[in-house]
Residue frames as qw, qx, qy, qz and C-alpha x, y, z in Angstrom:
[[0.518, 0.497, 0.089, 0.690, -148.74, -193.07, -17.39],
 [0.372, -0.648, -0.282, 0.601, -147.33, -190.30, -15.20],
 [0.334, 0.739, 0.250, 0.529, -147.73, -186.74, -16.46],
 [0.314, 0.035, -0.271, 0.909, -146.16, -183.49, -15.33],
 [0.005, 0.711, 0.576, -0.403, -148.53, -181.20, -13.45],
 [0.274, 0.770, 0.288, 0.500, -149.78, -178.18, -15.35],
 [0.479, -0.119, -0.323, 0.808, -147.42, -175.64, -13.77],
 [0.123, -0.343, -0.116, -0.924, -149.69, -172.66, -14.48],
 [0.664, -0.503, -0.398, -0.386, -152.52, -174.38, -12.62],
 [0.740, -0.287, -0.441, 0.419, -150.16, -175.42, -9.82],
 [0.281, 0.117, -0.181, 0.935, -148.84, -171.85, -9.43],
 [0.378, -0.426, -0.208, -0.796, -152.40, -170.52, -9.31],
 [0.762, -0.413, -0.489, -0.097, -153.29, -173.21, -6.79],
 [0.629, -0.208, -0.415, 0.624, -150.43, -172.53, -4.37],
 [0.066, 0.244, -0.043, 0.967, -150.99, -168.77, -4.63],
 [0.550, -0.462, -0.307, -0.625, -154.67, -169.14, -3.82],
 [0.790, -0.351, -0.494, 0.093, -154.01, -171.62, -1.03],
 [0.512, -0.089, -0.381, 0.764, -151.32, -169.69, 0.84],
 [0.123, -0.297, -0.022, -0.947, -153.34, -166.48, 0.60],
 [0.669, -0.434, -0.391, -0.460, -156.39, -168.34, 1.97],
 [0.742, -0.269, -0.497, 0.360, -154.42, -169.97, 4.80],
 [0.300, 0.081, -0.245, 0.918, -152.92, -166.59, 5.73],
 [0.352, -0.387, -0.186, -0.832, -156.38, -165.02, 5.68],
 [0.744, -0.412, -0.502, -0.159, -157.68, -167.74, 8.02],
 [0.674, -0.287, -0.394, 0.555, -154.96, -166.95, 10.56],
 [0.174, 0.577, 0.051, 0.796, -155.26, -163.16, 10.18],
 [0.531, -0.751, -0.191, -0.344, -157.15, -162.83, 13.48],
 [0.831, -0.345, -0.183, 0.397, -153.95, -163.83, 15.31],
 [0.145, -0.900, 0.209, 0.355, -152.16, -160.66, 14.22],
 [0.589, 0.728, -0.316, -0.157, -149.73, -160.35, 11.35],
 [0.086, 0.599, -0.790, 0.099, -146.61, -162.00, 12.81],
 [0.517, -0.093, 0.792, -0.310, -148.45, -164.86, 14.50],
 [0.779, 0.478, 0.208, -0.347, -150.52, -165.42, 11.35],
 [0.487, 0.690, -0.524, -0.114, -147.38, -165.63, 9.23],
 [0.134, -0.422, 0.872, -0.209, -145.85, -168.11, 11.67],
 [0.660, 0.138, 0.634, -0.379, -149.03, -170.21, 11.76],
 [0.724, 0.607, -0.101, -0.312, -149.13, -170.19, 7.95],
 [0.265, 0.610, -0.747, 0.007, -145.55, -171.49, 7.84],
 [0.395, -0.197, 0.839, -0.319, -146.43, -174.21, 10.34],
 [0.765, 0.361, 0.350, -0.402, -149.40, -175.27, 8.23],
 [0.626, 0.663, -0.358, -0.201, -147.35, -175.40, 5.04],
 [0.055, 0.533, -0.834, 0.131, -144.55, -177.36, 6.70],
 [0.503, -0.053, 0.779, -0.371, -147.03, -179.89, 8.11],
 [0.665, 0.411, 0.546, -0.302, -149.35, -180.40, 5.17],
 [0.550, 0.751, -0.182, -0.316, -147.79, -179.37, 1.87],
 [0.931, 0.058, 0.220, 0.287, -145.77, -181.85, -0.19],
 [0.490, -0.429, 0.284, 0.704, -142.30, -180.83, -1.38],
 [0.348, 0.381, 0.570, 0.640, -143.50, -180.16, -4.95],
 [0.067, -0.883, -0.413, -0.213, -145.97, -177.50, -3.82],
 [0.464, -0.783, 0.021, 0.413, -143.38, -175.86, -1.57],
 [0.522, -0.128, 0.448, 0.715, -140.94, -175.79, -4.49],
 [0.198, 0.618, 0.549, 0.527, -143.53, -174.26, -6.83],
 [0.266, -0.918, -0.289, 0.063, -144.42, -171.68, -4.18],
 [0.522, -0.600, 0.170, 0.582, -140.81, -170.66, -3.60],
 [0.436, 0.090, 0.525, 0.725, -140.11, -170.31, -7.31],
 [0.072, 0.718, 0.541, 0.432, -143.25, -168.39, -8.12],
 [0.354, -0.873, -0.254, 0.220, -142.99, -166.09, -5.10],
 [0.529, -0.348, 0.211, 0.745, -139.51, -164.93, -6.14],
 [0.217, 0.146, 0.500, 0.825, -140.81, -163.54, -9.41],
 [0.258, -0.537, -0.508, -0.623, -144.33, -162.52, -8.41],
 [0.211, -0.127, -0.673, 0.697, -144.36, -161.12, -4.86],
 [0.320, -0.005, 0.046, -0.946, -147.40, -158.93, -5.58],
 [0.583, -0.148, -0.670, -0.436, -149.53, -162.06, -6.03],
 [0.546, -0.268, -0.733, 0.306, -149.37, -162.74, -2.30],
 [0.373, -0.869, -0.226, -0.232, -151.05, -161.02, 0.62],
 [0.023, -0.794, 0.451, -0.407, -148.89, -159.24, 3.16],
 [0.719, -0.429, 0.486, -0.250, -149.19, -162.12, 5.65],
 [0.958, 0.236, 0.150, 0.070, -148.55, -164.74, 2.98],
 [0.501, 0.751, -0.282, 0.326, -145.47, -162.78, 1.87],
 [0.304, -0.700, 0.540, -0.356, -144.17, -162.73, 5.43],
 [0.899, -0.155, 0.383, -0.147, -144.80, -166.47, 5.70],
 [0.848, 0.501, -0.051, 0.163, -142.96, -167.15, 2.45],
 [0.207, 0.790, -0.443, 0.370, -139.97, -165.20, 3.77],
 [0.535, -0.539, 0.553, -0.342, -139.97, -167.41, 6.88],
 [0.984, 0.122, 0.039, -0.126, -140.04, -170.72, 5.01],
 [0.606, -0.513, 0.514, 0.324, -136.80, -172.71, 5.16]]
């Protein structure tokens, strides 16, 4: 039986993950870190997580670090 993911948990998960990824790349400098974060998301995140991220980020920009916010703006 297939069930829908708990969207609240999924939103919390993608928020935590992108902020963590951005923090890991922070040593590269803000712009390079944002670009590296985008590259990581494009390579490793499934479409569902990208969709959840895009939807949640539109309504809750303060939930994301500065670098994560820049990365989100760069996502296709």
